[in-house]
C-alpha positions in Angstrom: 6.2 12.3 -50.1 4.7 9.2 -48.6 2.6 9.1 -45.4 5.5 8.2 -42.8 7.2 11.6 -43.9 4.3 13.2 -43.7 3.6 12.1 -40.0 7.2 12.8 -39.1 6.9 16.4 -40.5 3.8 17.0 -38.1 5.5 15.3 -35.4 8.6 17.3 -35.4 6.8 20.5 -36.7 8.7 20.7 -40.0 7.3 22.6 -42.9 5.7 20.7 -45.6 8.3 21.0 -48.8 7.1 19.1 -52.0 9.5 17.1 -54.3 12.1 19.6 -56.0 11.1 22.4 -53.8 13.8 24.2 -51.8 13.1 24.6 -48.1 12.5 28.1 -46.7 15.8 27.9 -44.4 18.0 27.1 -47.4 16.1 29.8 -49.2 17.3 32.5 -46.5 20.7 31.4 -46.3 21.1 31.8 -50.2 19.4 35.4 -49.7 21.9 36.0 -47.0 24.6 35.2 -49.4 23.3 37.2 -52.1 23.0 40.2 -49.8 26.6 40.0 -48.5 27.5 40.0 -52.2 25.5 42.5 -53.2 26.6 44.6 -50.2 30.2 44.1 -50.8 29.7 45.0 -54.6 27.8 48.3 -53.9 30.4 49.3 -51.1 33.3 48.8 -53.4 31.7 51.0 -56.2 30.7 53.6 -53.9 34.4 53.7 -52.6 35.8 53.6 -56.1 33.6 56.6 -56.9 34.7 58.5 -53.8 38.4 57.8 -54.8 38.0 58.8 -58.3 36.0 62.1 -57.2 38.6 63.0 -54.8 41.4 62.8 -57.3 39.4 64.7 -59.8 38.7 67.3 -57.4 42.2 67.6 -56.6 43.4 68.1 -60.3 40.4 70.4 -60.8 41.3 72.6 -58.0 44.8 72.9 -59.3 43.4 73.8 -63.0 40.9 76.4 -61.5 43.5 78.0 -59.4 45.8 78.2 -62.2 43.3 79.5 -65.0 40.5 81.2 -63.0 38.0 80.0 -65.5 34.5 80.0 -63.9 33.6 76.6 -65.7 36.3 74.8 -64.0 35.2 76.1 -60.5 31.6 74.8 -61.5 33.0 71.5 -62.3 35.0 71.5 -59.3 32.0 72.5 -57.2 30.1 69.5 -59.1 32.9 67.1 -58.0 32.6 67.9 -54.4 29.0 67.3 -54.7 29.7 63.7 -56.0 31.9 63.3 -53.4 29.3 64.3 -50.6 26.6 62.2 -52.1 28.9 59.1 -52.4 29.6 59.6 -48.7 26.1 59.9 -47.7 25.2 56.6 -50.2 28.1 54.8 -48.3 26.5 55.7 -44.7 23.0 54.9 -45.8 24.3 51.5 -47.0 25.8 50.7 -43.8 22.6 51.8 -41.8 20.5 49.8 -44.3 22.9 46.8 -44.0 22.6 46.8 -40.3 18.9 46.9 -40.1 18.7 43.9 -42.7 21.1 42.0 -40.5 19.3 42.9 -37.4 15.8 41.9 -38.7 17.1 38.4 -39.9 18.8 37.7 -36.7 15.5 38.5 -35.0 13.2 36.9 -37.4 11.4 34.0 -35.5 10.5 32.4 -38.8 14.2 31.7 -39.7 14.8 28.3 -38.3 18.5 27.5 -36.4 20.0 24.5 -37.5 20.8 22.2 -34.8 23.6 20.1 -35.3 25.1 17.2 -33.0 22.2 16.8 -31.0 22.6 14.1 -28.2 19.8 12.3 -27.0 20.4 10.4 -23.6 17.8 7.5 -23.1 16.6 4.2 -24.9 15.1 4.1 -28.2 11.8 2.9 -26.5 11.8 6.1 -24.5 12.3 8.1 -27.7 9.3 6.1 -29.4 7.1 7.0 -26.4 8.0 10.6 -26.7 7.0 10.7 -30.5 3.7 8.6 -29.8 2.9 11.2 -27.0 3.8 14.0 -29.4 1.6 12.6 -31.9 -1.4 11.9 -29.7 -1.2 15.5 -28.3 -1.1 17.0 -31.9 -4.1 14.5 -32.9 -6.2 16.0 -29.9 -5.3 19.5 -31.1 -6.6 19.0 -34.3 
């Protein structure tokens, strides 16, 4: 990174990024994408477990009712417990996802990308603003 780029980073208050390093806002976006993928995978797995446990419970109930074998009733109760645990896991997953997305939106460190900025003025005015900002920063140091 040459001196001009360093000066521009100071003027526009941009984070220092060395060659080959991924900027923090790109990392945050990648992490959000991974979070969404992980959330969907976990949710689909929990729903699959719920569906299979429900089907198994129905069959175990039929078998237990017809045979009155104590072991079948024990397995039936365990199947219901699995359904309840999966339901709780699904609710906890939703709660965690809401907390993470809320924290991500409120995080002041995450910069918002601003696109299509429009500056109305001359290039001379813009240079004056940049020089003034640069002088103010030099005075602060």
